[in-house]
C-alpha positions as CSV (number, residue, x, y, z in Angstrom):
1,M,6.5,8.3,5.4
2,A,4.4,5.6,3.7
3,E,1.5,8.1,3.1
4,R,3.7,10.8,1.6
5,L,5.8,8.5,-0.6
6,L,2.8,6.5,-1.9
7,Q,0.9,9.7,-2.6
8,A,3.8,11.3,-4.4
9,G,4.4,8.2,-6.5
10,L,0.8,7.6,-7.3
11,D,0.3,11.2,-8.3
12,Q,2.9,10.6,-11.0
13,V,1.1,7.5,-12.2
14,L,-2.4,9.1,-12.3
15,P,-2.7,12.7,-11.0
16,G,-5.7,13.0,-8.8
17,G,-6.5,9.3,-9.1
18,F,-5.5,8.2,-5.7
19,K,-6.1,9.5,-2.2
20,V,-3.7,8.2,0.4
21,R,-4.1,9.1,4.1
22,S,-2.6,7.8,7.3
23,A,-3.7,7.5,10.9
24,G,-2.1,5.9,13.9
25,T,-3.5,3.2,16.2
26,R,-1.8,5.1,19.1
27,A,-1.2,8.4,17.5
28,M,0.5,11.4,19.1
29,V,-2.3,13.5,17.7
30,G,-1.2,16.7,16.1
31,D,2.5,15.8,16.0
32,P,4.4,16.7,12.8
33,I,6.5,14.2,10.9
34,Q,9.7,13.3,12.8
35,P,12.8,15.1,11.4
36,L,14.6,11.9,10.3
37,S,11.5,10.6,8.6
38,A,11.1,14.0,6.9
39,E,14.6,13.7,5.5
40,I,13.9,10.3,4.0
41,I,10.6,11.5,2.5
42,T,12.4,14.5,0.9
43,A,15.2,12.3,-0.4
44,Y,12.7,10.2,-2.3
45,G,10.9,13.2,-3.7
46,G,7.9,13.4,-1.3
47,N,6.5,16.3,0.5
48,A,7.0,16.3,4.3
49,L,5.2,19.6,5.0
50,H,1.8,20.3,6.6
51,F,1.4,16.9,8.3
52,A,-0.4,16.3,11.6
53,A,-0.8,12.9,13.2
54,R,-4.3,11.7,13.8
55,Q,-5.9,8.7,15.6
56,L,-7.4,5.9,13.5
57,T,-11.2,5.7,13.9
58,P,-14.0,3.7,12.3
59,G,-15.1,6.8,10.4
60,I,-11.7,7.1,8.7
61,L,-11.9,3.4,7.7
62,R,-15.5,3.5,6.5
63,D,-14.9,4.7,2.9
64,T,-11.5,3.0,2.4
65,D,-10.8,0.6,-0.5
66,L,-7.5,-0.7,0.8
67,V,-5.8,-0.5,4.2
68,L,-2.0,-1.0,4.5
69,T,-0.5,-1.3,7.9
70,M,3.0,-1.2,9.2
71,S,2.7,-4.3,11.3
72,T,0.6,-7.4,12.0
73,A,-0.3,-5.9,15.3
74,H,-1.6,-2.8,13.6
75,R,-3.7,-5.0,11.2
76,G,-5.3,-6.5,14.3
77,E,-6.1,-3.1,15.6
78,V,-7.8,-2.2,12.3
79,L,-9.9,-5.3,12.3
80,K,-11.0,-4.6,15.9
81,L,-12.4,-1.3,14.7
82,D,-14.0,-2.7,11.5
83,P,-14.0,-6.6,11.1
84,S,-15.6,-6.1,7.6
85,L,-12.2,-5.0,6.4
86,L,-10.7,-8.5,6.8
87,K,-10.1,-9.0,3.1
88,R,-9.0,-5.4,2.4
89,T,-6.4,-5.0,5.1
90,F,-2.7,-6.2,4.8
91,T,0.6,-5.2,6.2
92,I,2.4,-3.2,3.5
93,R,5.2,-5.7,3.1
94,E,2.9,-8.7,2.7
95,F,0.8,-6.8,0.2
96,A,3.9,-6.0,-1.9
97,R,4.8,-9.7,-1.9
98,M,1.3,-10.6,-3.1
99,L,1.6,-8.1,-6.0
100,E,4.9,-9.7,-6.9
101,V,3.2,-13.1,-7.0
102,L,0.4,-11.7,-9.2
103,E,3.0,-10.3,-11.5
104,E,5.0,-13.5,-11.7
105,R,1.9,-15.6,-12.4
106,G,0.6,-13.1,-15.0
107,D,-2.6,-13.3,-13.0
108,Q,-4.3,-10.2,-14.3
109,Q,-7.1,-12.0,-16.1
110,R,-10.7,-11.5,-15.2
111,P,-13.4,-14.3,-15.7
112,G,-13.4,-15.5,-19.3
113,R,-9.9,-14.3,-19.9
114,T,-7.3,-17.1,-20.4
115,R,-3.8,-17.3,-18.9
116,R,-2.3,-17.1,-22.4
117,E,-4.3,-14.0,-23.2
118,A,-3.3,-12.4,-19.9
119,G,0.4,-12.5,-20.6
120,T,2.6,-11.0,-17.9
121,P,1.8,-7.6,-16.3
122,S,5.4,-6.4,-16.7
123,S,5.0,-6.5,-20.5
124,Y,1.3,-6.8,-21.0
125,P,-0.7,-4.7,-18.5
126,D,-4.3,-5.6,-18.0
127,K,-6.6,-3.3,-20.0
128,S,-9.6,-5.5,-19.5
129,Y,-10.7,-3.3,-16.5
130,P,-12.9,-0.4,-17.5
131,D,-11.3,2.0,-15.0
132,N,-8.8,2.2,-12.2
133,K,-11.5,2.2,-9.5
134,Q,-12.6,-1.3,-10.4
135,L,-9.1,-2.6,-10.8
136,W,-8.1,-1.4,-7.3
137,R,-11.4,-2.4,-5.7
138,D,-10.9,-5.9,-7.0
139,L,-7.1,-6.0,-6.2
140,P,-7.4,-6.8,-2.5
141,T,-9.4,-9.9,-3.3
142,R,-7.0,-11.0,-6.0
143,A,-4.0,-10.3,-3.7
144,A,-5.6,-12.3,-0.9
145,S,-6.1,-15.2,-3.2
146,V,-2.3,-15.7,-3.5
147,R,-1.6,-15.0,0.2
148,H,-0.5,-18.6,0.6
149,L,2.1,-18.1,-2.1
150,A,3.5,-15.0,-0.5
151,L,4.1,-16.1,3.1
152,A,7.0,-14.5,4.9
153,A,9.9,-16.8,5.8
154,D,9.8,-15.1,9.2
155,P,6.7,-13.4,10.5
156,K,8.8,-10.4,11.4
157,D,9.3,-9.9,7.6
158,N,5.6,-8.7,7.5
159,D,6.4,-5.7,9.7
160,V,8.1,-2.4,9.4
161,V,10.1,-1.3,12.5
162,D,8.7,1.7,14.4
163,P,11.6,4.1,14.8
164,Y,9.7,6.7,16.9
165,R,12.0,8.2,19.6
166,R,14.8,5.8,18.7
167,S,18.2,6.2,17.1
168,A,19.0,7.0,13.5
169,D,19.8,3.3,12.9
170,Y,16.1,2.5,13.4
171,Y,15.1,5.1,10.8
172,S,17.6,3.5,8.3
173,R,16.1,0.1,9.1
174,M,12.6,1.5,8.6
175,E,13.7,2.8,5.2
176,D,15.2,-0.5,4.2
177,E,12.0,-2.4,5.1
178,L,9.5,0.1,3.8
179,A,11.0,1.5,0.6
180,P,11.0,-1.7,-1.4
181,A,7.4,-2.4,-0.6
182,I,6.4,1.1,-1.7
183,Q,8.4,0.7,-4.9
184,T,6.6,-2.6,-5.7
185,I,3.2,-1.0,-5.2
186,L,4.1,2.0,-7.4
187,R,5.5,-0.3,-10.1
188,Y,2.2,-2.3,-10.1
189,A,0.2,0.9,-10.3
190,R,2.3,2.3,-13.1
191,V,2.2,-0.9,-15.2
192,N,-1.5,-1.5,-14.8
193,A,-2.9,2.1,-14.9
194,V,-6.0,2.6,-17.0
195,A,-5.4,6.0,-18.5
196,G,-7.7,8.9,-17.7
197,E,-9.7,7.2,-14.9
198,P,-9.5,7.8,-11.2
199,A,-8.4,5.0,-8.9
200,T,-9.1,4.5,-5.2
201,R,-9.0,5.7,-1.6
202,G,-6.6,4.3,0.9
203,H,-5.1,4.6,4.4
């Protein structure tokens, strides 16, 4: 669900600029999207077709700019496979909170740019970056720098519930937890897009 909705939204921001792919830490390899997840994806305007689950591997992670996981436990699994990704791996809900902090602080400046010049991203997107690739490659570091300001009130608020083989109520809960984070990321991408340039790769 996260892969398909992020890809659909980012394609609207910058067609061809982002590549979003998903993989599971304990994947049912080859399985399609679960029907209830497919319904949610379609309702939000994503494409639920032609999906097959795959297992996460170091090779998949190797060329990834940003890794977003559904839970803290998944983040730990990623770091076991590739510890070098420590500063580029977040749960999707904590990453969204970090983006909100960056927006609130108007913290889009690069070295040599003052806070007053930076303004606020919601009304004054950062055009100091030469292209989207550089903006998104720097973004994990900038996000991590405000992690202490984006801590969850409850550690469970970092995670998205796994509804696999559970009732429809769990799928609704997943939607409630995941959709706001996706919307925050898409808003950030839209406001800060550098027109005409590609962006990043992600999982």
